[in-house]
C-alpha positions in Angstrom: -27.6 -44.4 14.1 -28.9 -47.8 13.0 -32.5 -48.3 12.1 -34.5 -50.2 14.6 -35.0 -53.0 12.1 -31.2 -53.5 11.6 -30.5 -53.2 15.3 -33.2 -55.8 16.2 -32.0 -58.0 13.4 -28.5 -58.1 14.7 -29.6 -58.8 18.3 -32.0 -61.5 17.1 -29.0 -63.3 15.6 -26.8 -62.7 18.8 -29.5 -63.6 21.4 -31.3 -66.4 19.4 -34.9 -65.8 20.4 -37.6 -63.2 20.0 -38.2 -63.4 23.7 -34.6 -62.5 24.6 -34.6 -59.5 22.3 -38.0 -58.4 23.6 -36.7 -58.5 27.2 -33.6 -56.5 26.2 -35.6 -53.9 24.3 -38.6 -53.7 26.6 -41.1 -54.6 23.9 -43.2 -57.7 23.3 -42.0 -60.7 21.3 -44.8 -60.2 18.9 -43.6 -56.6 18.2 -40.1 -58.0 17.5 -41.6 -60.5 15.1 -43.6 -57.8 13.3 -40.5 -55.8 12.8 -38.7 -58.8 11.3 -41.8 -59.5 9.1 -41.8 -55.9 7.9 -38.1 -56.1 7.0 -38.6 -59.4 5.1 -41.5 -57.9 3.2 -39.6 -54.8 2.1 -36.6 -57.0 1.0 -38.9 -59.7 -0.6 -36.9 -62.5 0.9 -37.1 -64.8 3.9 -34.5 -63.9 6.5 -35.4 -66.1 9.4 -37.1 -69.5 9.6 -39.2 -69.5 12.8 -40.0 -72.8 14.8 -41.2 -73.4 18.3 -37.7 -74.4 19.4 -35.3 -72.1 17.5 -34.6 -69.6 14.8 -32.6 -70.5 11.7 -31.2 -67.7 9.6 -31.5 -68.3 5.8 -28.5 -67.7 3.5 -30.1 -64.2 2.7 -30.3 -63.6 6.4 -26.6 -64.2 6.7 -25.7 -61.9 3.8 -27.9 -59.1 5.4 -26.2 -59.8 8.8 -22.8 -59.0 7.3 -24.0 -55.7 5.8 -25.8 -54.9 9.1 -22.6 -55.4 11.0 -20.8 -53.1 8.7 -23.5 -50.5 9.2 -22.9 -50.9 13.0 -19.3 -50.1 12.5 -20.0 -47.1 10.3 -22.7 -45.8 12.7 -20.3 -46.1 15.6 -17.5 -44.4 13.6 -19.9 -41.4 12.7 -21.1 -41.0 16.3 -17.5 -41.3 17.4 -16.4 -38.4 15.0 -19.3 -36.3 16.3 -18.5 -37.0 20.0 -14.8 -36.4 19.4 -15.4 -33.1 17.9 -17.7 -32.3 20.9 -15.1 -33.6 23.3 -17.5 -36.3 24.6 -16.8 -39.8 25.7 -20.2 -41.5 25.6 -22.2 -44.5 24.3 -22.4 -48.3 25.0 -19.3 -50.5 25.4 -19.2 -54.2 25.0 -16.3 -56.0 26.7 -15.4 -59.7 27.0 -12.8 -61.3 29.3 -12.1 -64.4 31.4 -13.5 -65.0 34.9 -10.1 -64.4 36.6 -9.5 -61.1 35.0 -13.1 -60.0 35.5 -13.2 -60.8 39.3 -9.7 -59.8 40.3 -8.7 -57.0 38.0 -11.7 -55.5 36.1 -14.5 -55.4 38.7 -12.3 -53.5 41.3 -11.5 -50.7 38.8 -14.7 -50.4 36.8 -16.4 -48.1 39.4 -13.6 -45.6 38.8 -13.9 -45.7 35.0 -17.7 -45.2 35.2 -17.2 -42.3 37.6 -14.7 -40.8 35.2 -16.9 -41.4 32.2 -20.6 -41.1 33.4 -22.0 -41.2 29.9 -20.6 -44.6 29.1 -22.6 -47.7 29.7 -20.8 -51.1 29.7 -21.8 -54.7 29.1 -19.2 -57.2 30.5 -19.4 -60.7 29.1 -17.4 -63.1 31.3 -16.3 -66.5 29.9 -13.1 -68.7 30.1 -13.9 -70.0 26.5 -12.6 -68.0 23.7 -15.1 -66.3 21.6 -15.0 -64.7 18.1 -15.0 -60.9 18.8 -16.1 -60.2 15.3 -19.0 -62.5 15.4 -20.1 -61.3 18.9 -19.4 -57.7 18.0 -17.3 -57.2 21.1 -15.7 -53.7 21.3 -12.8 -54.8 23.6 -11.7 -58.4 24.2 -9.1 -59.0 26.9 -7.0 -62.1 26.4 -4.0 -63.8 27.9 -1.7 -65.6 25.5 -0.6 -65.7 21.9 -3.0 -64.1 19.4 -4.2 -65.5 16.1 -6.8 -62.7 15.5 -4.8 -60.9 12.8 -7.7 -58.7 11.8 -8.0 -57.3 15.3 -6.2 -54.2 16.6 -4.0 -55.2 19.5 -3.1 -53.1 22.6 -0.6 -54.6 25.0 -1.6 -54.3 28.6 1.1 -56.3 30.4 2.5 -59.8 30.9 1.0 -62.7 33.0 3.2 -65.4 34.5 2.0 -68.7 35.9 2.6 -69.9 39.4 2.0 -73.3 41.2 0.5 -73.1 44.6 -1.5 -74.9 47.3 -3.2 -74.2 50.6 -1.4 -74.7 54.0 -4.1 -77.3 54.9 -3.6 -79.4 51.8 0.3 -79.3 52.2 0.0 -80.4 55.8 -2.1 -83.4 54.8 -0.3 -84.4 51.6 3.2 -82.9 52.0 5.2 -80.5 49.9 6.2 -81.6 46.4 9.9 -81.1 46.3 10.5 -82.0 42.6 8.3 -81.8 39.5 8.1 -85.6 39.6 6.3 -85.4 42.9 3.4 -83.8 41.3 2.3 -87.1 39.9 1.4 -88.2 43.5 -0.6 -85.1 44.2 -4.2 -83.9 43.4 -3.8 -81.3 40.7 -6.6 -79.1 39.7 -7.0 -78.7 35.9 -8.4 -76.0 33.7 -10.3 -77.3 30.7 -11.0 -75.8 27.4 -7.4 -75.1 26.3 -4.9 -77.6 24.9 -2.1 -78.8 27.1 -3.5 -77.7 30.5 -2.7 -81.2 32.0 0.9 -80.8 31.0 2.8 -78.4 33.4 6.1 -77.1 32.1 9.1 -77.7 34.3 12.7 -76.7 34.0 15.4 -79.4 34.1 18.9 -78.6 33.5 17.8 -75.5 31.6 15.4 -77.5 29.4 11.7 -77.1 29.7 9.9 -80.4 30.1 6.2 -81.1 30.3 5.0 -83.1 33.3 1.6 -84.8 33.1 -0.6 -84.2 36.1 -4.1 -85.3 37.1 -6.6 -84.7 39.8 -10.2 -85.0 41.0 -11.4 -81.6 39.8 -11.4 -79.9 36.4 -13.3 -76.8 35.4 -13.4 -74.3 32.6 -13.5 -71.6 35.2 -10.1 -70.5 36.7 -12.0 -68.8 39.6 -13.7 -72.1 40.6 -10.3 -73.9 40.7 -8.8 -71.1 42.8 -11.6 -71.5 45.3 -11.0 -75.3 45.3 -7.3 -74.7 45.9 -7.9 -72.3 48.8 -10.3 -74.8 50.3 -7.5 -77.4 50.4 -8.7 -79.7 47.6 -5.5 -79.7 45.5 -2.5 -78.0 43.8 -3.3 -75.3 41.2 -1.4 -73.7 38.4 -2.7 -70.3 37.7 -1.9 -66.7 36.5 0.0 -64.6 39.0 -2.6 -61.9 39.1 -5.3 -64.4 40.0 -3.3 -65.8 43.0 -1.9 -62.5 44.4 -4.5 -61.9 47.1 -4.4 -65.5 48.4 -0.6 -65.6 48.4 -0.4 -62.2 50.1 -2.6 -63.4 53.1 -1.2 -66.9 53.3 -4.2 -68.8 52.0 -2.0 -70.2 49.3 1.8 -71.1 49.3 3.8 -70.9 46.2 5.5 -74.2 45.2 8.4 -75.4 43.0 9.9 -71.9 42.5 12.9 -72.2 40.2 11.8 -75.5 38.9 8.5 -74.4 37.3 8.5 -72.5 34.0 6.4 -69.4 34.6 5.6 -69.3 30.8 5.1 -65.5 30.5 2.3 -64.6 28.1 1.1 -61.2 26.9 -2.0 -59.6 28.3 -3.8 -57.8 25.5 -6.9 -55.8 24.7 -8.2 -56.6 21.2 -10.4 -54.2 19.3 -12.5 -54.5 16.1 -11.0 -52.8 13.2 -12.4 -49.2 12.9 -13.4 -49.0 16.5 -10.0 -48.3 18.2 -10.5 -44.6 17.6 -14.0 -44.4 19.0 -13.6 -42.2 22.1 -15.3 -44.7 24.6 -13.2 -47.5 23.3 -10.0 -45.6 23.3 -10.8 -44.2 26.8 -11.4 -47.7 28.1 -8.2 -49.2 26.8 -6.2 -46.3 28.0 -7.8 -46.7 31.4 -6.8 -50.4 31.4 -3.2 -49.5 30.5 -3.1 -47.1 33.4 -4.6 -49.5 36.0 -3.6 -53.0 34.8 
């Protein structure tokens, strides 16, 4: 197991304040500060510059952080080996995924996972902005799309296709777009934070062409845009799994089928090197494969 000093040091970097670490650990901010002072005294260097507004890690602090994270991986591997020999799946699991996957895929199945593995605790960080799994020390990161994280271990979960849809109320007011060009006269809801989200791919004579769209609402949350579309604000382009419930009960109607490029992308679980064989990580990824 990691020493208290190393564990608090890593969390101080990740959370950014003594108060946040103290809340998580159930100790006072002054106690966290004393632990850091004791660590600095033993090493003989300054690790963190403290101010009233923020903490700044020194170059020596960043060096120690790299070693501390390696210690985390080794400690997890040691615990995993022990648990594996004992046939146990236990420990804390850190997961990151987008809002759409979290709400419509992960949340409904998590209770069954926790019932199956009652000795596992889980922290789910939900964000539609891409994070660095290595820097954030995330055990399993769930992503849609091409992957550039060559150092991460990849487990394929499935494929996500895009659809274009709008609510019956919106279509009654504004009419159905019959061709891709018609989208220029419609209010299109846009996802921000990723390149090319205002260019929707369409198929013309077997060739994919990008159609520029615009609208009154943009957001970095796919789930927010879905709610706007269901409320009749505009037309949305979204992952098929996100739109499944609304399409099934008629709250959304699929548009431009056969003219829109569904642009299938892989759905993957990314794991930090060395952690893919930790029983709780392997059990979670196998569970995702089974249910997703």
